[in-house]
DOLUM-349451 format. One record per residue: residue number from 1; residue in three letters; x, y, z of N, C-alpha, C in turn. Coordinates in nm, 3 decimals. Example, Ala and Ser with C-alpha at 12.3 -4.5 7.8 and 13.67 -1.06 7.14 Angstrom:
BEGIN
   n res     n_X     n_Y     n_Z    ca_X    ca_Y    ca_Z     c_X     c_Y     c_Z
   1 ALA   1.319  -0.569   0.780   1.230  -0.450   0.780   1.320  -0.330   0.780
   2 SER   1.285  -0.225   0.708   1.367  -0.106   0.714   1.290   0.003   0.787
This chain:
BEGIN
   n res     n_X     n_Y     n_Z    ca_X    ca_Y    ca_Z     c_X     c_Y     c_Z
   1 MET  -4.599   3.932   6.010  -4.493   3.896   5.931  -4.534   3.871   5.785
   2 ALA  -4.465   3.949   5.700  -4.505   3.933   5.562  -4.432   3.819   5.482
   3 PHE  -4.506   3.758   5.406  -4.445   3.638   5.321  -4.444   3.675   5.171
   4 ARG  -4.336   3.637   5.112  -4.324   3.660   4.971  -4.330   3.523   4.905
   5 TYR  -4.399   3.507   4.794  -4.421   3.391   4.734  -4.356   3.424   4.587
   6 ALA  -4.263   3.319   4.556  -4.205   3.327   4.419  -4.310   3.264   4.313
   7 ALA  -4.333   3.341   4.214  -4.432   3.303   4.111  -4.362   3.172   4.024
   8 PHE  -4.442   3.080   4.016  -4.396   2.965   3.931  -4.413   3.003   3.784
   9 VAL  -4.317   2.989   3.704  -4.311   3.006   3.557  -4.309   2.889   3.477
  10 ASP  -4.392   2.848   3.407  -4.367   2.720   3.319  -4.288   2.783   3.192
  11 HIS  -4.174   2.763   3.184  -4.093   2.807   3.080  -4.131   2.738   2.949
  12 SER  -4.177   2.612   2.953  -4.203   2.532   2.837  -4.317   2.585   2.762
  13 SER  -4.400   2.682   2.823  -4.516   2.750   2.752  -4.480   2.884   2.692
  14 LEU  -4.356   2.919   2.708  -4.289   3.044   2.663  -4.296   3.040   2.506
  15 ARG  -4.322   3.153   2.434  -4.310   3.157   2.291  -4.161   3.137   2.244
  16 ALA  -4.141   3.053   2.153  -4.008   3.039   2.110  -3.962   3.146   2.016
  17 SER  -3.846   3.184   2.021  -3.793   3.308   1.933  -3.700   3.227   1.817
  18 ASP  -3.665   3.320   1.709  -3.588   3.260   1.603  -3.463   3.226   1.658
  19 ALA  -3.412   3.278   1.773  -3.280   3.234   1.811  -3.294   3.108   1.876
  20 ASP  -3.402   3.078   1.956  -3.427   2.947   2.001  -3.425   2.832   1.902
  21 ARG  -3.492   2.869   1.788  -3.497   2.761   1.678  -3.354   2.759   1.611
  22 ASP  -3.279   2.859   1.624  -3.147   2.855   1.559  -3.058   2.767   1.644
  23 ARG  -3.059   2.766   1.775  -2.986   2.681   1.856  -3.030   2.546   1.861
  24 THR  -3.166   2.520   1.839  -3.195   2.377   1.830  -3.159   2.325   1.696
  25 ALA  -3.163   2.397   1.581  -3.133   2.354   1.451  -2.968   2.326   1.466
  26 GLY  -2.896   2.409   1.532  -2.751   2.378   1.550  -2.721   2.254   1.613
  27 ILE  -2.798   2.223   1.729  -2.773   2.094   1.788  -2.805   1.961   1.697
  28 LEU  -2.905   1.973   1.612  -2.939   1.880   1.514  -2.826   1.866   1.406
  29 ARG  -2.778   1.975   1.363  -2.667   1.977   1.269  -2.553   1.897   1.323
  30 ASP  -2.509   1.930   1.428  -2.394   1.860   1.499  -2.425   1.713   1.509
  31 ALA  -2.547   1.681   1.546  -2.589   1.537   1.565  -2.577   1.456   1.439
  32 LEU  -2.620   1.528   1.328  -2.603   1.478   1.202  -2.470   1.444   1.148
  33 ALA  -2.377   1.552   1.178  -2.243   1.532   1.134  -2.164   1.442   1.216
  34 GLU  -2.203   1.409   1.343  -2.150   1.308   1.427  -2.194   1.179   1.417
  35 GLY  -2.302   1.158   1.332  -2.362   1.019   1.312  -2.476   0.984   1.404
  36 ARG  -2.504   1.073   1.499  -2.604   1.036   1.596  -2.752   1.041   1.538
  37 LEU  -2.779   1.103   1.435  -2.902   1.120   1.366  -2.879   1.072   1.217
  38 THR  -2.981   1.007   1.165  -2.979   0.975   1.022  -3.024   1.087   0.942
  39 ALA  -3.007   1.081   0.807  -3.049   1.187   0.728  -3.194   1.209   0.739
  40 GLU  -3.278   1.091   0.745  -3.420   1.099   0.767  -3.464   1.158   0.894
  41 GLU  -3.394   1.124   1.000  -3.430   1.174   1.138  -3.412   1.315   1.140
  42 HIS  -3.288   1.369   1.083  -3.248   1.500   1.086  -3.356   1.586   1.004
  43 ALA  -3.387   1.539   0.892  -3.493   1.612   0.811  -3.626   1.630   0.892
  44 GLU  -3.676   1.515   0.943  -3.800   1.519   1.029  -3.795   1.616   1.137
  45 ARG  -3.683   1.598   1.219  -3.676   1.705   1.335  -3.644   1.842   1.292
  46 ILE  -3.582   1.872   1.179  -3.566   2.018   1.144  -3.704   2.072   1.104
  47 ASP  -3.786   1.985   1.033  -3.926   2.042   1.001  -4.002   2.081   1.114
  48 ALA  -3.989   1.990   1.220  -4.058   2.002   1.341  -4.004   2.149   1.416
  49 VAL  -3.866   2.167   1.412  -3.821   2.291   1.453  -3.880   2.415   1.411
  50 TYR  -3.897   2.423   1.278  -3.948   2.538   1.211  -4.100   2.561   1.227
  51 GLU  -4.170   2.444   1.282  -4.302   2.453   1.303  -4.338   2.483   1.450
  52 ALA  -4.228   2.471   1.531  -4.243   2.482   1.679  -4.284   2.633   1.717
  53 ARG  -4.378   2.645   1.818  -4.427   2.769   1.858  -4.384   2.809   2.002
  54 THR  -4.348   2.707   2.071  -4.308   2.730   2.205  -4.169   2.652   2.244
  55 LEU  -4.121   2.685   2.355  -3.986   2.617   2.395  -4.031   2.479   2.430
  56 GLY  -4.143   2.449   2.483  -4.175   2.306   2.525  -4.183   2.216   2.400
  57 GLN  -4.216   2.276   2.284  -4.217   2.190   2.155  -4.092   2.178   2.100
  58 LEU  -3.988   2.263   2.131  -3.843   2.236   2.091  -3.764   2.139   2.163
  59 GLU  -3.794   2.145   2.297  -3.714   2.059   2.393  -3.713   1.905   2.356
  60 PRO  -3.815   1.850   2.325  -3.828   1.697   2.301  -3.740   1.664   2.156
  61 LEU  -3.714   1.777   2.080  -3.641   1.735   1.957  -3.501   1.712   1.973
  62 VAL  -3.443   1.769   2.083  -3.301   1.747   2.115  -3.269   1.697   2.250
  63 ARG  -3.362   1.651   2.327  -3.356   1.588   2.450  -3.268   1.471   2.459
  64 ASP  -3.267   1.412   2.353  -3.180   1.276   2.354  -3.034   1.307   2.296
  65 LEU  -3.007   1.429   2.278  -2.886   1.463   2.213  -2.780   1.542   2.312
  66 PRO  -2.648   1.533   2.295  -2.552   1.624   2.376  -2.595   1.765   2.358
  67 GLY  -2.606   1.841   2.465  -2.626   1.980   2.451  -2.782   2.017   2.437
  68 GLY  -2.864   1.905   2.434  -2.998   1.935   2.416  -3.079   1.916   2.538
  69 HIS  -3.026   1.889   2.653  -3.103   1.856   2.782  -3.104   1.982   2.872
  70 GLY  -3.191   1.975   2.970  -3.190   2.098   3.059  -3.316   2.171   3.053
  71 PRO  -3.352   2.262   3.138  -3.467   2.336   3.150  -3.487   2.430   3.036
  72 ALA  -3.606   2.463   2.998  -3.634   2.540   2.895  -3.565   2.688   2.906
  73 ALA  -3.560   2.730   3.045  -3.510   2.846   3.063  -3.358   2.863   3.031
  74 GLU  -3.293   2.755   3.048  -3.136   2.751   3.005  -3.144   2.750   2.850
  75 THR  -3.234   2.686   2.783  -3.243   2.699   2.648  -3.262   2.832   2.584
  76 ALA  -3.340   2.916   2.645  -3.382   3.044   2.620  -3.260   3.133   2.636
  77 ALA  -3.201   3.120   2.744  -3.075   3.205   2.787  -2.960   3.177   2.707
  78 ALA  -2.945   3.053   2.649  -2.829   3.036   2.569  -2.842   3.056   2.418
  79 THR  -2.955   3.117   2.378  -2.968   3.128   2.235  -2.930   3.264   2.169
  80 ALA  -2.888   3.359   2.254  -2.851   3.485   2.211  -2.745   3.483   2.100
  81 SER  -2.767   3.518   1.971  -2.671   3.508   1.871  -2.692   3.613   1.766
  82 THR  -2.582   3.646   1.693  -2.611   3.744   1.589  -2.604   3.660   1.458
  83 ARG  -2.717   3.681   1.382  -2.735   3.600   1.257  -2.671   3.682   1.145
  84 PRO  -2.599   3.606   1.053  -2.528   3.685   0.939  -2.634   3.761   0.847
  85 TYR  -2.597   3.856   0.791  -2.648   3.926   0.683  -2.796   3.979   0.719
  86 GLY  -2.832   3.974   0.851  -2.967   4.016   0.889  -3.070   3.917   0.841
  87 ALA  -3.030   3.792   0.841  -3.128   3.690   0.782  -3.206   3.624   0.900
  88 SER  -3.323   3.586   0.870  -3.394   3.519   0.976  -3.354   3.366   0.953
  89 VAL  -3.364   3.302   1.080  -3.326   3.156   1.062  -3.457   3.068   1.041
  90 ARG  -3.567   3.131   1.045  -3.687   3.057   1.027  -3.756   3.072   0.893
  91 PRO  -3.759   2.972   0.820  -3.821   2.978   0.683  -3.966   2.990   0.683
  92 ALA  -4.029   3.040   0.579  -4.174   3.044   0.563  -4.223   2.901   0.558
  93 PRO  -4.334   2.874   0.599  -4.388   2.745   0.596  -4.379   2.679   0.450
  94 MET  -4.333   2.552   0.457  -4.318   2.472   0.328  -4.221   2.560   0.239
  95 ALA  -4.133   2.627   0.295  -4.031   2.699   0.197  -3.936   2.600   0.140
  96 SER  -3.961   2.550   0.019  -3.866   2.457  -0.044  -3.881   2.478  -0.198
  97 GLU  -3.789   2.416  -0.259  -3.783   2.417  -0.416  -3.725   2.292  -0.449
  98 ASN  -3.748   2.256  -0.579  -3.697   2.143  -0.643  -3.587   2.163  -0.750
  99 ALA  -3.496   2.081  -0.757  -3.401   2.083  -0.880  -3.403   1.929  -0.934
 100 VAL  -3.461   1.917  -1.039  -3.479   1.791  -1.085  -3.423   1.763  -1.233
 101 ALA  -3.350   1.655  -1.254  -3.290   1.629  -1.374  -3.327   1.476  -1.415
 102 VAL  -3.414   1.459  -1.512  -3.444   1.313  -1.548  -3.409   1.302  -1.704
 103 PHE  -3.312   1.223  -1.722  -3.257   1.218  -1.850  -3.218   1.344  -1.913
 104 GLY  -3.164   1.438  -1.833  -3.121   1.560  -1.877  -3.044   1.623  -1.770
 105 GLY  -3.044   1.764  -1.772  -2.972   1.844  -1.656  -3.040   1.962  -1.600
 106 ALA  -3.004   2.001  -1.493  -3.055   2.103  -1.421  -2.942   2.185  -1.348
 107 THR  -2.955   2.320  -1.345  -2.843   2.402  -1.291  -2.909   2.515  -1.209
 108 ARG  -2.848   2.528  -1.084  -2.874   2.652  -1.015  -2.739   2.727  -0.993
 109 ARG  -2.726   2.851  -1.035  -2.608   2.919  -1.025  -2.624   3.070  -1.033
 110 GLY  -2.528   3.143  -1.000  -2.526   3.288  -1.021  -2.588   3.354  -0.900
 111 ARG  -2.641   3.462  -0.915  -2.710   3.556  -0.791  -2.847   3.503  -0.777
 112 TRP  -2.859   3.385  -0.722  -2.992   3.335  -0.690  -3.012   3.335  -0.541
 113 ARG  -3.140   3.305  -0.500  -3.176   3.300  -0.359  -3.226   3.157  -0.328
 114 PRO  -3.148   3.081  -0.283  -3.196   2.937  -0.252  -3.287   2.938  -0.140
 115 ALA  -3.378   2.853  -0.139  -3.484   2.831  -0.045  -3.420   2.757   0.075
 116 PRO  -3.480   2.761   0.193  -3.418   2.701   0.307  -3.384   2.544   0.298
 117 ARG  -3.481   2.500   0.201  -3.467   2.348   0.164  -3.488   2.335   0.022
 118 THR  -3.385   2.242  -0.032  -3.398   2.226  -0.168  -3.381   2.070  -0.194
 119 ASN  -3.483   2.002  -0.266  -3.484   1.879  -0.299  -3.418   1.860  -0.431
 120 VAL  -3.306   1.773  -0.435  -3.237   1.759  -0.554  -3.249   1.603  -0.609
 121 LEU  -3.300   1.590  -0.736  -3.316   1.455  -0.785  -3.234   1.449  -0.926
 122 ALA  -3.144   1.362  -0.925  -3.070   1.333  -1.061  -3.108   1.188  -1.092
 123 LEU  -3.188   1.168  -1.191  -3.221   1.037  -1.236  -3.176   1.012  -1.376
 124 PHE  -3.075   0.945  -1.408  -3.016   0.929  -1.533  -2.989   1.075  -1.593
 125 GLY  -2.940   1.164  -1.502  -2.923   1.296  -1.550  -2.829   1.361  -1.448
 126 GLY  -2.805   1.489  -1.453  -2.706   1.561  -1.377  -2.756   1.699  -1.322
 127 VAL  -2.723   1.726  -1.202  -2.766   1.845  -1.138  -2.652   1.930  -1.084
 128 GLU  -2.643   2.041  -1.107  -2.527   2.135  -1.052  -2.600   2.243  -0.977
 129 ILE  -2.554   2.246  -0.843  -2.592   2.346  -0.758  -2.481   2.432  -0.715
 130 ASP  -2.462   2.567  -0.747  -2.349   2.648  -0.727  -2.399   2.762  -0.637
 131 LEU  -2.355   2.755  -0.511  -2.390   2.860  -0.415  -2.286   2.966  -0.399
 132 THR  -2.191   2.979  -0.484  -2.083   3.062  -0.453  -2.113   3.206  -0.476
 133 GLU  -2.223   3.240  -0.541  -2.263   3.380  -0.566  -2.407   3.393  -0.521
 134 ALA  -2.452   3.298  -0.437  -2.593   3.300  -0.398  -2.618   3.395  -0.287
 135 PHE  -2.737   3.451  -0.269  -2.781   3.532  -0.153  -2.839   3.440  -0.055
 136 PHE  -2.764   3.447   0.069  -2.805   3.356   0.177  -2.905   3.439   0.258
 137 GLU  -3.033   3.400   0.252  -3.131   3.465   0.323  -3.168   3.389   0.454
 138 GLN  -3.101   3.270   0.476  -3.129   3.194   0.572  -2.995   3.141   0.645
 139 ARG  -2.983   3.123   0.767  -2.865   3.085   0.836  -2.830   2.956   0.788
 140 GLU  -2.932   2.859   0.767  -2.909   2.722   0.727  -2.974   2.686   0.611
 141 ILE  -2.899   2.630   0.507  -2.942   2.579   0.386  -2.932   2.422   0.378
 142 VAL  -3.063   2.348   0.368  -3.048   2.204   0.362  -3.081   2.152   0.221
 143 LEU  -2.992   2.069   0.162  -3.004   2.013   0.030  -3.025   1.860   0.050
 144 ASN  -3.149   1.814   0.011  -3.181   1.671   0.027  -3.156   1.603  -0.121
 145 VAL  -3.051   1.534  -0.134  -2.999   1.493  -0.258  -3.041   1.341  -0.280
 146 TRP  -3.089   1.307  -0.406  -3.114   1.177  -0.446  -3.034   1.166  -0.591
 147 ALA  -2.934   1.090  -0.593  -2.866   1.066  -0.713  -2.874   0.930  -0.765
 148 VAL  -2.969   0.893  -0.869  -3.017   0.745  -0.902  -2.961   0.737  -1.047
 149 PHE  -2.857   0.667  -1.073  -2.803   0.653  -1.209  -2.775   0.793  -1.256
 150 GLY  -2.725   0.884  -1.175  -2.704   1.020  -1.219  -2.600   1.091  -1.119
 151 GLY  -2.578   1.212  -1.150  -2.472   1.283  -1.070  -2.524   1.416  -1.009
 152 VAL  -2.482   1.452  -0.893  -2.518   1.574  -0.832  -2.381   1.644  -0.781
 153 GLU  -2.357   1.776  -0.838  -2.240   1.841  -0.802  -2.280   1.971  -0.723
 154 ILE  -2.224   1.987  -0.599  -2.268   2.103  -0.511  -2.134   2.180  -0.480
 155 ARG  -2.138   2.310  -0.505  -2.020   2.396  -0.481  -2.063   2.517  -0.379
 156 VAL  -1.998   2.528  -0.286  -2.018   2.624  -0.185  -1.904   2.737  -0.166
 157 PRO  -1.932   2.869  -0.115  -1.811   2.947  -0.083  -1.714   2.884   0.022
 158 GLU  -1.590   2.914   0.015  -1.502   2.850   0.100  -1.503   2.889   0.243
 159 ASN  -1.587   3.018   0.267  -1.596   3.065   0.397  -1.723   3.035   0.468
 160 VAL  -1.811   2.928   0.422  -1.922   2.878   0.491  -1.902   2.759   0.538
 161 SER  -1.968   2.711   0.643  -1.948   2.572   0.697  -2.038   2.477   0.604
 162 LEU  -1.981   2.362   0.590  -2.044   2.257   0.483  -2.050   2.136   0.575
 163 ARG  -2.158   2.074   0.595  -2.179   1.950   0.664  -2.276   1.853   0.595
 164 GLY  -2.274   1.731   0.626  -2.365   1.642   0.562  -2.330   1.497   0.600
 165 ALA  -2.433   1.421   0.566  -2.417   1.279   0.585  -2.509   1.212   0.491
 166 GLY  -2.453   1.109   0.412  -2.536   1.039   0.318  -2.485   0.906   0.297
 167 SER  -2.547   0.828   0.203  -2.511   0.685   0.184  -2.494   0.667   0.031
 168 GLY  -2.393   0.573  -0.001  -2.394   0.535  -0.130  -2.410   0.397  -0.157
 169 VAL  -2.503   0.362  -0.249  -2.532   0.224  -0.275  -2.485   0.188  -0.410
 170 PHE  -2.370   0.120  -0.431  -2.305   0.110  -0.565  -2.297   0.259  -0.630
 171 GLY  -2.255   0.345  -0.545  -2.231   0.476  -0.587  -2.154   0.554  -0.491
 172 ALA  -2.140   0.684  -0.487  -2.057   0.760  -0.407  -2.128   0.885  -0.351
 173 PHE  -2.121   0.898  -0.224  -2.184   1.014  -0.159  -2.074   1.079  -0.083
 174 ASP  -2.011   1.194  -0.142  -1.895   1.259  -0.081  -1.917   1.394  -0.048
 175 VAL  -1.909   1.428   0.082  -1.937   1.573   0.129  -1.809   1.617   0.206
 176 GLN  -1.734   1.709   0.159  -1.613   1.751   0.218  -1.649   1.857   0.327
 177 THR  -1.648   1.803   0.445  -1.686   1.875   0.561  -1.603   1.986   0.596
 178 VAL  -1.642   2.103   0.620  -1.575   2.230   0.645  -1.644   2.298   0.747
 179 GLU  -1.568   2.355   0.850  -1.614   2.439   0.950  -1.558   2.577   0.935
 180 ALA  -1.639   2.673   0.903  -1.602   2.812   0.883  -1.532   2.867   1.018
 181 PRO  -1.429   2.958   0.987  -1.367   3.019   1.110  -1.467   3.110   1.177
 182 ASP  -1.570   3.173   1.114  -1.658   3.251   1.171  -1.776   3.174   1.232
 183 PRO  -1.800   3.168   1.344  -1.910   3.098   1.418  -2.047   3.132   1.365
 184 ASP  -2.064   3.252   1.312  -2.187   3.294   1.255  -2.204   3.280   1.116
 185 ALA  -2.112   3.220   1.054  -2.116   3.181   0.906  -2.230   3.100   0.865
 186 PRO  -2.293   3.116   0.748  -2.401   3.030   0.709  -2.352   2.885   0.703
 187 VAL  -2.447   2.801   0.721  -2.423   2.653   0.718  -2.506   2.591   0.598
 188 VAL  -2.432   2.509   0.523  -2.498   2.430   0.425  -2.483   2.271   0.456
 189 VAL  -2.613   2.219   0.463  -2.620   2.072   0.508  -2.665   1.995   0.403
 190 VAL  -2.583   1.895   0.362  -2.620   1.808   0.248  -2.646   1.663   0.295
 191 THR  -2.768   1.620   0.255  -2.804   1.477   0.309  -2.854   1.401   0.185
 192 GLY  -2.857   1.280   0.204  -2.927   1.194   0.093  -2.857   1.063   0.062
 193 PHE  -2.888   1.023  -0.064  -2.841   0.894  -0.113  -2.793   0.911  -0.246
 194 ALA  -2.690   0.813  -0.289  -2.655   0.792  -0.431  -2.645   0.644  -0.447
 195 VAL  -2.756   0.618  -0.545  -2.773   0.477  -0.593  -2.723   0.459  -0.737
 196 PHE  -2.609   0.374  -0.756  -2.550   0.370  -0.882  -2.539   0.508  -0.952
 197 GLY  -2.495   0.603  -0.857  -2.468   0.746  -0.902  -2.359   0.817  -0.816
 198 ALA  -2.363   0.941  -0.818  -2.254   1.009  -0.734  -2.310   1.160  -0.703
 199 ALA  -2.286   1.180  -0.569  -2.315   1.304  -0.522  -2.186   1.372  -0.460
 200 GLU  -2.141   1.489  -0.497  -2.028   1.551  -0.437  -2.062   1.692  -0.393
 201 ALA  -2.016   1.723  -0.270  -2.037   1.866  -0.219  -1.894   1.912  -0.161
 202 LYS  -1.853   2.032  -0.218  -1.723   2.076  -0.149  -1.703   2.229  -0.179
 203 PRO  -1.619   2.296  -0.107  -1.604   2.437  -0.143  -1.516   2.464  -0.269
 204 ARG  -1.562   2.572  -0.322  -1.486   2.619  -0.444  -1.380   2.719  -0.404
 205 LYS  -1.249   2.681  -0.426  -1.132   2.766  -0.390  -1.144   2.889  -0.453
 206 GLY  -1.112   3.004  -0.380  -1.114   3.130  -0.424  -1.239   3.204  -0.430
 207 ARG  -1.358   3.132  -0.406  -1.479   3.189  -0.399  -1.529   3.210  -0.248
 208 ARG  -1.557   3.337  -0.219  -1.594   3.378  -0.083  -1.735   3.452  -0.072
 209 LEU  -1.804   3.412   0.035  -1.928   3.478   0.041  -1.907   3.631   0.090
 210 LYS  -1.975   3.713   0.031  -1.952   3.854   0.068  -2.063   3.891   0.163
 211 ASN  -2.043   4.005   0.216  -2.143   4.062   0.309  -2.268   4.099   0.233
 212 LEU  -2.373   4.040   0.233  -2.483   4.080   0.156  -2.596   4.147   0.225
 213 ARG  -2.563   4.195   0.339  -2.654   4.266   0.430  -2.740   4.362   0.361
 214 ALA  -2.669   4.450   0.273  -2.740   4.557   0.208  -2.818   4.500   0.097
 215 ALA  -2.796   4.376   0.053  -2.876   4.330  -0.057  -2.997   4.258  -0.009
 216 ASN  -3.012   4.225   0.114  -3.124   4.136   0.162  -3.234   4.231   0.208
């Protein structure tokens, strides 16, 4: 009698794909918007997502969140998705930039290419971030904002998703949350603090993101 033995596969040791990281980042985005994670926790876990090499490294980052439990095999099977504009969801290591205004102003606008993560500081100054004509090379753009005795104004196309969570201490932190009709639309996440200052993020009416596949 012949016996067949099923080979045991440790799915946690499988190499993670960009789609796996994309799904994990999506779970973290939702948790941030629902108040399950603080801005600091979200930023810390997102960094770990982009550094993960295997499914086993991704699982602990969302294990305590809705939609984040289950075997690694299910995680891998559920990650098939089409990314907009042919963009990768995984940024280069330490891919970030700064927009700083100290007793002055700083502006990012026009046909520019925002980094996956932008740190924005307005200290007795003002910063304007306009993404309405930007080239989205990543599925998710994260803006970490600190408005201290200053102001930060963020504008996005009206057909992308805008999410965020922040705190105002003797100030205002206002993110106008929007979910794009297209589930594959880019996502802009705004987090941070406003201390004796103001941070505002909202869509700009009449400005829509065009298909930039040919430009990327």
